[in-house]
mmCIF file of the N, C-alpha and C atoms, coordinates in Angstrom:
data_MODEL
# 
_entry.id   MODEL 
# 
loop_
_atom_site.group_PDB 
_atom_site.id 
_atom_site.type_symbol 
_atom_site.label_atom_id 
_atom_site.label_alt_id 
_atom_site.label_comp_id 
_atom_site.label_asym_id 
_atom_site.label_entity_id 
_atom_site.label_seq_id 
_atom_site.pdbx_PDB_ins_code 
_atom_site.Cartn_x 
_atom_site.Cartn_y 
_atom_site.Cartn_z 
_atom_site.occupancy 
_atom_site.B_iso_or_equiv 
_atom_site.pdbx_formal_charge 
_atom_site.auth_seq_id 
_atom_site.auth_comp_id 
_atom_site.auth_asym_id 
_atom_site.auth_atom_id 
_atom_site.pdbx_PDB_model_num 
ATOM 1   N N  . MET A 1 1  ? 103.133 92.651  100.082 1.00 0.00 ? 1  MET A N  1 
ATOM 2   C CA . MET A 1 1  ? 103.063 91.578  99.119  1.00 0.00 ? 1  MET A CA 1 
ATOM 3   C C  . MET A 1 1  ? 102.147 90.450  99.593  1.00 0.00 ? 1  MET A C  1 
ATOM 4   N N  . VAL A 1 2  ? 102.086 90.245  100.888 1.00 0.00 ? 2  VAL A N  1 
ATOM 5   C CA . VAL A 1 2  ? 101.239 89.194  101.431 1.00 0.00 ? 2  VAL A CA 1 
ATOM 6   C C  . VAL A 1 2  ? 99.771  89.498  101.142 1.00 0.00 ? 2  VAL A C  1 
ATOM 7   N N  . ALA A 1 3  ? 99.380  90.761  101.315 1.00 0.00 ? 3  ALA A N  1 
ATOM 8   C CA . ALA A 1 3  ? 97.980  91.134  101.073 1.00 0.00 ? 3  ALA A CA 1 
ATOM 9   C C  . ALA A 1 3  ? 97.595  90.896  99.621  1.00 0.00 ? 3  ALA A C  1 
ATOM 10  N N  . LYS A 1 4  ? 98.489  91.199  98.697  1.00 0.00 ? 4  LYS A N  1 
ATOM 11  C CA . LYS A 1 4  ? 98.200  90.982  97.274  1.00 0.00 ? 4  LYS A CA 1 
ATOM 12  C C  . LYS A 1 4  ? 98.014  89.501  96.984  1.00 0.00 ? 4  LYS A C  1 
ATOM 13  N N  . ALA A 1 5  ? 98.859  88.671  97.555  1.00 0.00 ? 5  ALA A N  1 
ATOM 14  C CA . ALA A 1 5  ? 98.753  87.226  97.346  1.00 0.00 ? 5  ALA A CA 1 
ATOM 15  C C  . ALA A 1 5  ? 97.444  86.693  97.934  1.00 0.00 ? 5  ALA A C  1 
ATOM 16  N N  . GLU A 1 6  ? 97.083  87.204  99.105  1.00 0.00 ? 6  GLU A N  1 
ATOM 17  C CA . GLU A 1 6  ? 95.839  86.760  99.731  1.00 0.00 ? 6  GLU A CA 1 
ATOM 18  C C  . GLU A 1 6  ? 94.621  87.190  98.910  1.00 0.00 ? 6  GLU A C  1 
ATOM 19  N N  . LEU A 1 7  ? 94.630  88.418  98.405  1.00 0.00 ? 7  LEU A N  1 
ATOM 20  C CA . LEU A 1 7  ? 93.520  88.869  97.566  1.00 0.00 ? 7  LEU A CA 1 
ATOM 21  C C  . LEU A 1 7  ? 93.419  88.038  96.292  1.00 0.00 ? 7  LEU A C  1 
ATOM 22  N N  . ALA A 1 8  ? 94.559  87.794  95.645  1.00 0.00 ? 8  ALA A N  1 
ATOM 23  C CA . ALA A 1 8  ? 94.560  86.994  94.416  1.00 0.00 ? 8  ALA A CA 1 
ATOM 24  C C  . ALA A 1 8  ? 94.002  85.601  94.685  1.00 0.00 ? 8  ALA A C  1 
ATOM 25  N N  . GLU A 1 9  ? 94.346  85.040  95.833  1.00 0.00 ? 9  GLU A N  1 
ATOM 26  C CA . GLU A 1 9  ? 93.844  83.701  96.188  1.00 0.00 ? 9  GLU A CA 1 
ATOM 27  C C  . GLU A 1 9  ? 92.337  83.740  96.463  1.00 0.00 ? 9  GLU A C  1 
ATOM 28  N N  . GLN A 1 10 ? 91.877  84.763  97.191  1.00 0.00 ? 10 GLN A N  1 
ATOM 29  C CA . GLN A 1 10 ? 90.461  84.863  97.529  1.00 0.00 ? 10 GLN A CA 1 
ATOM 30  C C  . GLN A 1 10 ? 89.593  85.036  96.287  1.00 0.00 ? 10 GLN A C  1 
ATOM 31  N N  . TYR A 1 11 ? 90.110  85.744  95.292  1.00 0.00 ? 11 TYR A N  1 
ATOM 32  C CA . TYR A 1 11 ? 89.336  86.030  94.085  1.00 0.00 ? 11 TYR A CA 1 
ATOM 33  C C  . TYR A 1 11 ? 89.766  85.161  92.900  1.00 0.00 ? 11 TYR A C  1 
ATOM 34  N N  . GLN A 1 12 ? 90.433  84.062  93.168  1.00 0.00 ? 12 GLN A N  1 
ATOM 35  C CA . GLN A 1 12 ? 90.959  83.199  92.112  1.00 0.00 ? 12 GLN A CA 1 
ATOM 36  C C  . GLN A 1 12 ? 89.861  82.746  91.149  1.00 0.00 ? 12 GLN A C  1 
ATOM 37  N N  . ARG A 1 13 ? 88.699  82.430  91.654  1.00 0.00 ? 13 ARG A N  1 
ATOM 38  C CA . ARG A 1 13 ? 87.606  81.937  90.796  1.00 0.00 ? 13 ARG A CA 1 
ATOM 39  C C  . ARG A 1 13 ? 86.774  83.064  90.186  1.00 0.00 ? 13 ARG A C  1 
ATOM 40  N N  . PHE A 1 14 ? 86.980  84.288  90.670  1.00 0.00 ? 14 PHE A N  1 
ATOM 41  C CA . PHE A 1 14 ? 86.204  85.420  90.178  1.00 0.00 ? 14 PHE A CA 1 
ATOM 42  C C  . PHE A 1 14 ? 87.114  86.645  90.035  1.00 0.00 ? 14 PHE A C  1 
ATOM 43  N N  . PRO A 1 15 ? 88.031  86.622  89.067  1.00 0.00 ? 15 PRO A N  1 
ATOM 44  C CA . PRO A 1 15 ? 88.984  87.730  88.913  1.00 0.00 ? 15 PRO A CA 1 
ATOM 45  C C  . PRO A 1 15 ? 88.320  89.063  88.595  1.00 0.00 ? 15 PRO A C  1 
ATOM 46  N N  . ALA A 1 16 ? 87.153  89.042  87.962  1.00 0.00 ? 16 ALA A N  1 
ATOM 47  C CA . ALA A 1 16 ? 86.450  90.296  87.689  1.00 0.00 ? 16 ALA A CA 1 
ATOM 48  C C  . ALA A 1 16 ? 86.021  90.955  89.006  1.00 0.00 ? 16 ALA A C  1 
ATOM 49  N N  . GLY A 1 17 ? 85.675  90.161  89.984  1.00 0.00 ? 17 GLY A N  1 
ATOM 50  C CA . GLY A 1 17 ? 85.322  90.693  91.302  1.00 0.00 ? 17 GLY A CA 1 
ATOM 51  C C  . GLY A 1 17 ? 86.503  91.389  91.961  1.00 0.00 ? 17 GLY A C  1 
ATOM 52  N N  . LEU A 1 18 ? 87.694  90.839  91.759  1.00 0.00 ? 18 LEU A N  1 
ATOM 53  C CA . LEU A 1 18 ? 88.904  91.471  92.287  1.00 0.00 ? 18 LEU A CA 1 
ATOM 54  C C  . LEU A 1 18 ? 89.098  92.836  91.650  1.00 0.00 ? 18 LEU A C  1 
ATOM 55  N N  . MET A 1 19 ? 88.882  92.936  90.350  1.00 0.00 ? 19 MET A N  1 
ATOM 56  C CA . MET A 1 19 ? 89.040  94.216  89.659  1.00 0.00 ? 19 MET A CA 1 
ATOM 57  C C  . MET A 1 19 ? 88.009  95.232  90.154  1.00 0.00 ? 19 MET A C  1 
ATOM 58  N N  . VAL A 1 20 ? 86.791  94.795  90.402  1.00 0.00 ? 20 VAL A N  1 
ATOM 59  C CA . VAL A 1 20 ? 85.757  95.697  90.930  1.00 0.00 ? 20 VAL A CA 1 
ATOM 60  C C  . VAL A 1 20 ? 86.157  96.188  92.321  1.00 0.00 ? 20 VAL A C  1 
ATOM 61  N N  . TYR A 1 21 ? 86.601  95.274  93.160  1.00 0.00 ? 21 TYR A N  1 
ATOM 62  C CA . TYR A 1 21 ? 87.018  95.644  94.517  1.00 0.00 ? 21 TYR A CA 1 
ATOM 63  C C  . TYR A 1 21 ? 88.189  96.613  94.478  1.00 0.00 ? 21 TYR A C  1 
ATOM 64  N N  . LEU A 1 22 ? 89.210  96.296  93.689  1.00 0.00 ? 22 LEU A N  1 
ATOM 65  C CA . LEU A 1 22 ? 90.393  97.156  93.619  1.00 0.00 ? 22 LEU A CA 1 
ATOM 66  C C  . LEU A 1 22 ? 90.058  98.514  93.012  1.00 0.00 ? 22 LEU A C  1 
ATOM 67  N N  . SER A 1 23 ? 89.151  98.531  92.055  1.00 0.00 ? 23 SER A N  1 
ATOM 68  C CA . SER A 1 23 ? 88.730  99.805  91.461  1.00 0.00 ? 23 SER A CA 1 
ATOM 69  C C  . SER A 1 23 ? 88.050  100.686 92.499  1.00 0.00 ? 23 SER A C  1 
ATOM 70  N N  . SER A 1 24 ? 87.232  100.078 93.348  1.00 0.00 ? 24 SER A N  1 
ATOM 71  C CA . SER A 1 24 ? 86.576  100.871 94.394  1.00 0.00 ? 24 SER A CA 1 
ATOM 72  C C  . SER A 1 24 ? 87.600  101.396 95.398  1.00 0.00 ? 24 SER A C  1 
ATOM 73  N N  . CYS A 1 25 ? 88.626  100.613 95.672  1.00 0.00 ? 25 CYS A N  1 
ATOM 74  C CA . CYS A 1 25 ? 89.696  101.083 96.558  1.00 0.00 ? 25 CYS A CA 1 
ATOM 75  C C  . CYS A 1 25 ? 90.456  102.246 95.918  1.00 0.00 ? 25 CYS A C  1 
ATOM 76  N N  . LEU A 1 26 ? 90.674  102.168 94.606  1.00 0.00 ? 26 LEU A N  1 
ATOM 77  C CA . LEU A 1 26 ? 91.350  103.253 93.885  1.00 0.00 ? 26 LEU A CA 1 
ATOM 78  C C  . LEU A 1 26 ? 90.523  104.534 93.964  1.00 0.00 ? 26 LEU A C  1 
ATOM 79  N N  . ILE A 1 27 ? 89.234  104.432 93.770  1.00 0.00 ? 27 ILE A N  1 
ATOM 80  C CA . ILE A 1 27 ? 88.367  105.615 93.856  1.00 0.00 ? 27 ILE A CA 1 
ATOM 81  C C  . ILE A 1 27 ? 88.421  106.212 95.266  1.00 0.00 ? 27 ILE A C  1 
ATOM 82  N N  . ASP A 1 28 ? 88.404  105.370 96.286  1.00 0.00 ? 28 ASP A N  1 
ATOM 83  C CA . ASP A 1 28 ? 88.516  105.862 97.659  1.00 0.00 ? 28 ASP A CA 1 
ATOM 84  C C  . ASP A 1 28 ? 89.851  106.578 97.873  1.00 0.00 ? 28 ASP A C  1 
ATOM 85  N N  . ALA A 1 29 ? 90.916  106.039 97.332  1.00 0.00 ? 29 ALA A N  1 
ATOM 86  C CA . ALA A 1 29 ? 92.232  106.654 97.473  1.00 0.00 ? 29 ALA A CA 1 
ATOM 87  C C  . ALA A 1 29 ? 92.277  108.013 96.776  1.00 0.00 ? 29 ALA A C  1 
ATOM 88  N N  . ILE A 1 30 ? 91.690  108.097 95.596  1.00 0.00 ? 30 ILE A N  1 
ATOM 89  C CA . ILE A 1 30 ? 91.649  109.371 94.870  1.00 0.00 ? 30 ILE A CA 1 
ATOM 90  C C  . ILE A 1 30 ? 90.856  110.397 95.678  1.00 0.00 ? 30 ILE A C  1 
ATOM 91  N N  . ASP A 1 31 ? 89.738  109.983 96.241  1.00 0.00 ? 31 ASP A N  1 
ATOM 92  C CA . ASP A 1 31 ? 88.947  110.888 97.084  1.00 0.00 ? 31 ASP A CA 1 
ATOM 93  C C  . ASP A 1 31 ? 89.755  111.369 98.289  1.00 0.00 ? 31 ASP A C  1 
ATOM 94  N N  . ASP A 1 32 ? 90.503  110.456 98.911  1.00 0.00 ? 32 ASP A N  1 
ATOM 95  C CA . ASP A 1 32 ? 91.331  110.824 100.058 1.00 0.00 ? 32 ASP A CA 1 
ATOM 96  C C  . ASP A 1 32 ? 92.393  111.846 99.663  1.00 0.00 ? 32 ASP A C  1 
ATOM 97  N N  . TRP A 1 33 ? 93.076  111.599 98.551  1.00 0.00 ? 33 TRP A N  1 
ATOM 98  C CA . TRP A 1 33 ? 94.115  112.527 98.104  1.00 0.00 ? 33 TRP A CA 1 
ATOM 99  C C  . TRP A 1 33 ? 93.516  113.866 97.664  1.00 0.00 ? 33 TRP A C  1 
ATOM 100 N N  . ALA A 1 34 ? 92.319  113.862 97.121  1.00 0.00 ? 34 ALA A N  1 
ATOM 101 C CA . ALA A 1 34 ? 91.675  115.091 96.660  1.00 0.00 ? 34 ALA A CA 1 
ATOM 102 C C  . ALA A 1 34 ? 91.380  116.029 97.821  1.00 0.00 ? 34 ALA A C  1 
ATOM 103 N N  . THR A 1 35 ? 91.129  115.478 99.002  1.00 0.00 ? 35 THR A N  1 
ATOM 104 C CA . THR A 1 35 ? 90.842  116.320 100.159 1.00 0.00 ? 35 THR A CA 1 
ATOM 105 C C  . THR A 1 35 ? 92.122  116.858 100.794 1.00 0.00 ? 35 THR A C  1 
ATOM 106 N N  . GLY A 1 36 ? 93.271  116.310 100.425 1.00 0.00 ? 36 GLY A N  1 
ATOM 107 C CA . GLY A 1 36 ? 94.544  116.765 100.964 1.00 0.00 ? 36 GLY A CA 1 
ATOM 108 C C  . GLY A 1 36 ? 95.151  117.856 100.098 1.00 0.00 ? 36 GLY A C  1 
ATOM 109 N N  . SER A 1 37 ? 96.328  118.288 100.477 1.00 0.00 ? 37 SER A N  1 
ATOM 110 C CA . SER A 1 37 ? 96.982  119.377 99.748  1.00 0.00 ? 37 SER A CA 1 
ATOM 111 C C  . SER A 1 37 ? 97.980  118.878 98.709  1.00 0.00 ? 37 SER A C  1 
ATOM 112 N N  . GLY A 1 38 ? 98.323  117.630 98.765  1.00 0.00 ? 38 GLY A N  1 
ATOM 113 C CA . GLY A 1 38 ? 99.310  117.093 97.828  1.00 0.00 ? 38 GLY A CA 1 
ATOM 114 C C  . GLY A 1 38 ? 98.671  116.597 96.546  1.00 0.00 ? 38 GLY A C  1 
ATOM 115 N N  . GLY A 1 39 ? 99.499  116.409 95.531  1.00 0.00 ? 39 GLY A N  1 
ATOM 116 C CA . GLY A 1 39 ? 99.011  115.879 94.270  1.00 0.00 ? 39 GLY A CA 1 
ATOM 117 C C  . GLY A 1 39 ? 98.912  114.366 94.309  1.00 0.00 ? 39 GLY A C  1 
ATOM 118 N N  . LEU A 1 40 ? 98.242  113.818 93.328  1.00 0.00 ? 40 LEU A N  1 
ATOM 119 C CA . LEU A 1 40 ? 98.104  112.362 93.229  1.00 0.00 ? 40 LEU A CA 1 
ATOM 120 C C  . LEU A 1 40 ? 99.444  111.723 92.884  1.00 0.00 ? 40 LEU A C  1 
ATOM 121 N N  . PRO A 1 41 ? 99.792  110.630 93.527  1.00 0.00 ? 41 PRO A N  1 
ATOM 122 C CA . PRO A 1 41 ? 101.003 109.909 93.148  1.00 0.00 ? 41 PRO A CA 1 
ATOM 123 C C  . PRO A 1 41 ? 100.864 109.389 91.715  1.00 0.00 ? 41 PRO A C  1 
ATOM 124 N N  . PRO A 1 42 ? 101.937 109.405 90.944  1.00 0.00 ? 42 PRO A N  1 
ATOM 125 C CA . PRO A 1 42 ? 101.840 108.989 89.539  1.00 0.00 ? 42 PRO A CA 1 
ATOM 126 C C  . PRO A 1 42 ? 101.634 107.486 89.354  1.00 0.00 ? 42 PRO A C  1 
ATOM 127 N N  . ASP A 1 43 ? 101.837 106.703 90.388  1.00 0.00 ? 43 ASP A N  1 
ATOM 128 C CA . ASP A 1 43 ? 101.768 105.248 90.255  1.00 0.00 ? 43 ASP A CA 1 
ATOM 129 C C  . ASP A 1 43 ? 100.497 104.643 90.838  1.00 0.00 ? 43 ASP A C  1 
ATOM 130 N N  . LEU A 1 44 ? 99.425  105.411 90.921  1.00 0.00 ? 44 LEU A N  1 
ATOM 131 C CA . LEU A 1 44 ? 98.193  104.890 91.517  1.00 0.00 ? 44 LEU A CA 1 
ATOM 132 C C  . LEU A 1 44 ? 97.661  103.670 90.784  1.00 0.00 ? 44 LEU A C  1 
ATOM 133 N N  . TYR A 1 45 ? 97.669  103.702 89.471  1.00 0.00 ? 45 TYR A N  1 
ATOM 134 C CA . TYR A 1 45 ? 97.164  102.553 88.715  1.00 0.00 ? 45 TYR A CA 1 
ATOM 135 C C  . TYR A 1 45 ? 97.944  101.292 89.081  1.00 0.00 ? 45 TYR A C  1 
ATOM 136 N N  . GLU A 1 46 ? 99.258  101.400 89.088  1.00 0.00 ? 46 GLU A N  1 
ATOM 137 C CA . GLU A 1 46 ? 100.087 100.230 89.416  1.00 0.00 ? 46 GLU A CA 1 
ATOM 138 C C  . GLU A 1 46 ? 99.830  99.741  90.832  1.00 0.00 ? 46 GLU A C  1 
ATOM 139 N N  . ARG A 1 47 ? 99.649  100.661 91.754  1.00 0.00 ? 47 ARG A N  1 
ATOM 140 C CA . ARG A 1 47 ? 99.413  100.276 93.148  1.00 0.00 ? 47 ARG A CA 1 
ATOM 141 C C  . ARG A 1 47 ? 98.116  99.493  93.318  1.00 0.00 ? 47 ARG A C  1 
ATOM 142 N N  . PHE A 1 48 ? 97.080  99.927  92.619  1.00 0.00 ? 48 PHE A N  1 
ATOM 143 C CA . PHE A 1 48 ? 95.765  99.350  92.858  1.00 0.00 ? 48 PHE A CA 1 
ATOM 144 C C  . PHE A 1 48 ? 95.342  98.316  91.815  1.00 0.00 ? 48 PHE A C  1 
ATOM 145 N N  . LEU A 1 49 ? 95.629  98.547  90.560  1.00 0.00 ? 49 LEU A N  1 
ATOM 146 C CA . LEU A 1 49 ? 95.109  97.676  89.509  1.00 0.00 ? 49 LEU A CA 1 
ATOM 147 C C  . LEU A 1 49 ? 96.184  96.967  88.686  1.00 0.00 ? 49 LEU A C  1 
ATOM 148 N N  . GLY A 1 50 ? 97.313  97.585  88.498  1.00 0.00 ? 50 GLY A N  1 
ATOM 149 C CA . GLY A 1 50 ? 98.338  97.043  87.602  1.00 0.00 ? 50 GLY A CA 1 
ATOM 150 C C  . GLY A 1 50 ? 98.829  95.661  87.986  1.00 0.00 ? 50 GLY A C  1 
ATOM 151 N N  . TRP A 1 51 ? 98.973  95.407  89.258  1.00 0.00 ? 51 TRP A N  1 
ATOM 152 C CA . TRP A 1 51 ? 99.494  94.119  89.703  1.00 0.00 ? 51 TRP A CA 1 
ATOM 153 C C  . TRP A 1 51 ? 98.473  92.986  89.521  1.00 0.00 ? 51 TRP A C  1 
ATOM 154 N N  . SER A 1 52 ? 97.198  93.321  89.520  1.00 0.00 ? 52 SER A N  1 
ATOM 155 C CA . SER A 1 52 ? 96.175  92.271  89.491  1.00 0.00 ? 52 SER A CA 1 
ATOM 156 C C  . SER A 1 52 ? 96.130  91.523  88.154  1.00 0.00 ? 52 SER A C  1 
ATOM 157 N N  . ASP A 1 53 ? 96.555  92.174  87.086  1.00 0.00 ? 53 ASP A N  1 
ATOM 158 C CA . ASP A 1 53 ? 96.613  91.502  85.787  1.00 0.00 ? 53 ASP A CA 1 
ATOM 159 C C  . ASP A 1 53 ? 97.623  90.356  85.818  1.00 0.00 ? 53 ASP A C  1 
ATOM 160 N N  . GLU A 1 54 ? 98.689  90.540  86.589  1.00 0.00 ? 54 GLU A N  1 
ATOM 161 C CA . GLU A 1 54 ? 99.723  89.510  86.700  1.00 0.00 ? 54 GLU A CA 1 
ATOM 162 C C  . GLU A 1 54 ? 99.229  88.290  87.452  1.00 0.00 ? 54 GLU A C  1 
ATOM 163 N N  . SER A 1 55 ? 98.279  88.486  88.360  1.00 0.00 ? 55 SER A N  1 
ATOM 164 C CA . SER A 1 55 ? 97.815  87.371  89.182  1.00 0.00 ? 55 SER A CA 1 
ATOM 165 C C  . SER A 1 55 ? 96.651  86.625  88.550  1.00 0.00 ? 55 SER A C  1 
ATOM 166 N N  . ALA A 1 56 ? 96.148  87.154  87.422  1.00 0.00 ? 56 ALA A N  1 
ATOM 167 C CA . ALA A 1 56 ? 95.011  86.494  86.759  1.00 0.00 ? 56 ALA A CA 1 
ATOM 168 C C  . ALA A 1 56 ? 95.444  85.164  86.162  1.00 0.00 ? 56 ALA A C  1 
ATOM 169 N N  . PRO A 1 57 ? 94.630  84.152  86.292  1.00 0.00 ? 57 PRO A N  1 
ATOM 170 C CA . PRO A 1 57 ? 94.999  82.854  85.714  1.00 0.00 ? 57 PRO A CA 1 
ATOM 171 C C  . PRO A 1 57 ? 94.994  82.932  84.189  1.00 0.00 ? 57 PRO A C  1 
ATOM 172 N N  . THR A 1 58 ? 95.927  82.240  83.583  1.00 0.00 ? 58 THR A N  1 
ATOM 173 C CA . THR A 1 58 ? 95.994  82.194  82.124  1.00 0.00 ? 58 THR A CA 1 
ATOM 174 C C  . THR A 1 58 ? 95.258  80.987  81.605  1.00 0.00 ? 58 THR A C  1 
ATOM 175 N N  . ALA A 1 59 ? 94.636  81.124  80.458  1.00 0.00 ? 59 ALA A N  1 
ATOM 176 C CA . ALA A 1 59 ? 93.868  80.010  79.884  1.00 0.00 ? 59 ALA A CA 1 
ATOM 177 C C  . ALA A 1 59 ? 94.747  79.054  79.119  1.00 0.00 ? 59 ALA A C  1 
# 
């Protein structure tokens, strides 16, 4: 939870940049799981991108 708060704070002025960064992390995670023998976890979106919508500032 600390890492999420720190990322949200670092990208507070540029939330689109946070989404780009998290999307690239999601792609890396998918690539990592693809090379393994297990299936993709069903909650990947929530792990990488779903929480970031909650941290976006409201107008």
